[in-house]
C-alpha positions, 0 to 999 in steps of 0.5 A, a space after each residue: 503528487 502522483 508522478 512523484 509518488 510513483 517514482 518514489 515507490 518504484 525506486 523502492 521496488 514497489 508498486 503503486 495501485 490507483 482505483 478511482 470511481 466517479 463520485 466516490 473518490 480515489 484509493 491509492 495502495 502502495 506495495 513495498 517488499 519487506 526484507 526479512 532477517 535473512 535479507 530475502 524480500 517478502 511481499 507484505 500485506 496489512 491484514 486485519 487482526 479483527 477478521 483473523 488476518 483473512 482480509 485486508 485492513 480497511 483503509 483509514 480516512 483522512 490520513 496524511 502521509 508525509 
């Protein structure tokens, strides 16, 4: 799973970040460039609208991505 995920993300010119803590689990973050209408890549981070967009959104739990 992790190898395939890394290969897929790299093929899309993105980055896969992994943070693991013993007893707490692991967190995987996928960062992909977002194309603007003019075709120029713009790196996108999901910001939490409840905090005025100044902090990343909390990671959902138990989300299945296919």
